[in-house]
C-alpha positions in Angstrom: 164.9 -29.1 9.8 166.7 -28.3 6.4 170.2 -28.7 8.1 169.4 -32.5 9.2 169.3 -33.2 5.6 172.5 -31.0 4.4 174.2 -33.1 7.4 173.4 -35.7 5.0 174.7 -34.5 1.7 177.6 -33.4 3.5 178.4 -37.6 3.9 180.8 -38.2 0.8 182.9 -41.5 -0.3 186.4 -41.0 1.2 189.4 -41.2 -0.8 189.9 -45.3 0.0 186.1 -45.7 -1.2 184.8 -46.6 2.0 181.5 -44.0 3.0 181.0 -43.1 6.6 177.9 -44.3 7.9 175.1 -41.6 8.3 174.0 -43.7 12.0 177.6 -43.4 13.2 177.3 -39.5 12.4 173.7 -39.0 13.4 173.0 -41.6 16.2 175.2 -39.9 19.1 173.6 -36.7 18.6 170.0 -38.2 18.9 171.0 -39.9 21.6 172.4 -37.0 23.6 169.5 -34.9 22.5 167.0 -37.7 23.8 169.3 -37.5 27.1 169.1 -34.4 27.7 165.4 -34.1 27.0 164.3 -36.7 29.0 166.6 -35.4 31.7 164.6 -32.4 31.7 161.2 -33.7 30.9 161.0 -36.9 33.4 160.4 -34.8 36.7 157.4 -35.3 39.3 156.9 -31.6 38.5 153.4 -30.3 38.4 153.2 -31.0 34.6 153.9 -34.7 34.7 152.0 -34.9 37.9 148.6 -34.0 36.0 149.7 -36.1 33.0 149.9 -39.0 35.9 146.9 -38.0 37.6 144.5 -37.8 34.3 146.4 -41.2 33.0 144.9 -42.9 36.3 141.8 -41.2 36.5 141.3 -42.3 32.5 139.9 -38.6 32.0 140.9 -37.1 28.6 144.6 -38.7 28.4 145.3 -38.5 24.7 144.6 -34.8 24.5 146.3 -33.7 27.4 149.2 -35.9 26.4 149.6 -34.5 22.6 149.2 -31.3 24.2 152.2 -31.7 26.2 154.0 -33.2 23.3 153.0 -30.2 20.9 154.1 -27.6 23.4 157.7 -29.6 23.6 157.8 -29.8 19.7 157.2 -26.0 19.8 159.3 -24.7 22.6 162.3 -27.2 21.6 162.1 -25.9 18.4 162.0 -22.1 19.0 164.9 -22.8 21.2 167.3 -24.5 18.3 166.1 -22.1 15.8 165.8 -18.7 17.5 168.4 -18.9 20.3 170.9 -20.4 17.3 170.2 -17.6 15.4 171.0 -15.2 18.0 174.3 -17.1 19.0 175.6 -16.9 15.3 174.6 -13.0 15.5 176.3 -12.5 18.8 179.2 -15.1 19.2 180.4 -13.8 22.1 177.3 -15.1 23.7 178.7 -18.8 23.4 180.7 -18.6 26.2 178.3 -16.8 28.3 175.6 -19.1 27.8 177.8 -22.5 27.7 178.9 -21.5 31.6 175.7 -20.4 32.0 173.6 -23.5 30.9 176.6 -25.6 32.9 175.7 -23.6 36.2 171.8 -24.1 35.5 172.5 -27.9 35.1 174.4 -28.2 38.3 171.7 -26.5 40.0 169.2 -28.5 38.5 171.0 -31.9 39.2 171.2 -30.5 42.7 167.5 -29.7 43.0 166.8 -33.2 41.4 169.0 -34.7 44.2 167.0 -33.0 46.6 163.9 -34.4 45.6 165.3 -38.0 45.6 166.3 -37.6 49.4 163.1 -36.4 50.3 160.7 -38.2 48.1 156.8 -36.4 48.0 154.1 -38.4 49.2 152.4 -41.3 46.9 150.7 -39.6 43.7 147.0 -40.2 43.8 144.0 -39.6 41.8 142.9 -36.5 43.4 138.8 -36.4 44.0 136.0 -38.3 41.8 134.5 -35.6 40.4 134.9 -35.7 36.6 136.9 -33.1 34.6 135.7 -31.7 31.0 137.9 -32.1 27.7 138.2 -28.2 28.0 139.2 -28.2 31.9 141.6 -30.5 31.0 143.3 -29.1 28.3 143.3 -25.5 30.0 144.7 -26.6 33.0 147.5 -28.6 30.8 148.5 -25.7 29.1 148.3 -23.5 32.3 150.5 -26.0 33.8 153.0 -25.8 30.8 152.9 -22.4 29.7 152.8 -20.5 33.2 155.7 -22.4 34.7 159.2 -19.9 34.0 161.0 -23.5 34.2 159.9 -24.3 30.9 161.2 -21.5 28.9 164.7 -22.0 30.8 164.7 -25.7 29.9 163.7 -26.0 26.5 163.8 -22.4 24.8 167.2 -21.4 26.3 169.2 -24.7 27.7 168.1 -27.0 25.1 168.9 -24.3 22.8 172.4 -23.9 23.9 172.8 -27.7 23.7 171.4 -27.9 20.4 173.6 -25.3 19.0 176.7 -26.5 20.4 176.2 -29.8 17.7 176.2 -26.7 14.7 174.3 -27.8 11.7 173.2 -31.0 13.2 171.3 -29.3 16.1 168.0 -30.4 14.5 169.0 -34.3 15.2 169.3 -33.0 18.7 165.8 -31.6 18.4 164.9 -34.6 17.1 166.4 -36.9 19.7 164.7 -34.4 22.4 160.8 -34.5 20.6 161.6 -38.2 20.6 162.2 -38.4 24.7 159.3 -36.1 25.2 156.5 -38.3 23.0 157.8 -41.3 24.6 157.4 -39.7 28.3 154.0 -38.3 27.7 152.8 -41.3 26.2 154.2 -43.8 28.6 153.1 -41.4 31.5 149.6 -41.3 30.0 148.6 -44.5 28.9 150.7 -46.5 31.5 149.5 -44.4 34.6 146.5 -46.9 35.3 148.2 -50.3 34.1 151.1 -49.1 36.7 149.6 -47.3 39.3 150.7 -49.3 42.3 154.2 -48.8 40.9 154.0 -44.9 40.1 152.6 -44.5 43.2 155.8 -45.2 45.2 157.6 -42.6 46.5 161.0 -45.0 45.9 160.1 -44.9 42.4 160.6 -41.5 42.0 163.7 -41.0 43.7 165.2 -43.7 41.4 163.8 -41.5 38.5 165.4 -38.3 40.4 168.6 -39.8 40.8 169.0 -40.6 37.3 167.9 -36.9 36.7 170.5 -35.7 38.9 173.6 -38.3 37.2 172.2 -37.0 33.6 172.5 -33.8 34.6 175.7 -33.4 36.3 177.3 -35.0 33.0 175.5 -32.5 30.8 177.0 -29.7 32.7 180.7 -31.8 32.3 180.7 -32.3 28.8 179.3 -28.3 28.3 182.0 -27.1 30.2 184.4 -29.1 28.0 182.5 -28.9 24.7 
């Protein structure tokens, strides 16, 4: 997080006497991070389906949501810190990751578009049997950390996108983490209230279309950066 404060300290008065706005410098990075994180998080995958299920059943919702958010914070930070350090040591990897990340984004956009064209059946809370807190957390952890795509999404892809912002990459991470907090909180806490709406395949179709468009735009921006 040191880079966040470094970028602020670098904002100095110009010769004309006007000072650049912190918001004008940081806000675009935050919004890009938010959009990138949201595009990767908001999808009807196993993890989101489980959070939604727990929300519909009102079982250990807060614990499951906090676990998912904590996992994203850990993995996103690791991507921005560790992967960024690797790129600094081996500059030639920048081009490799840039084109590889763009290709992955386009593939991901295609997958999201296919989901939108072939929506899954309406989501339902599975059974009436209660789940223990330990069982709910273990299931959520397994769906998170045993999914190989989570490492590609958060550590590799978001790490690559974050590194493109140089010393402001932690603001990018902050935006991505904010997307995680907003999404999982809404999904868990709002699931029961909006159960009829969230159970409609058309709603998830719209979400997936938005994800596909965001991914495609990010791929183009990554190639042009």
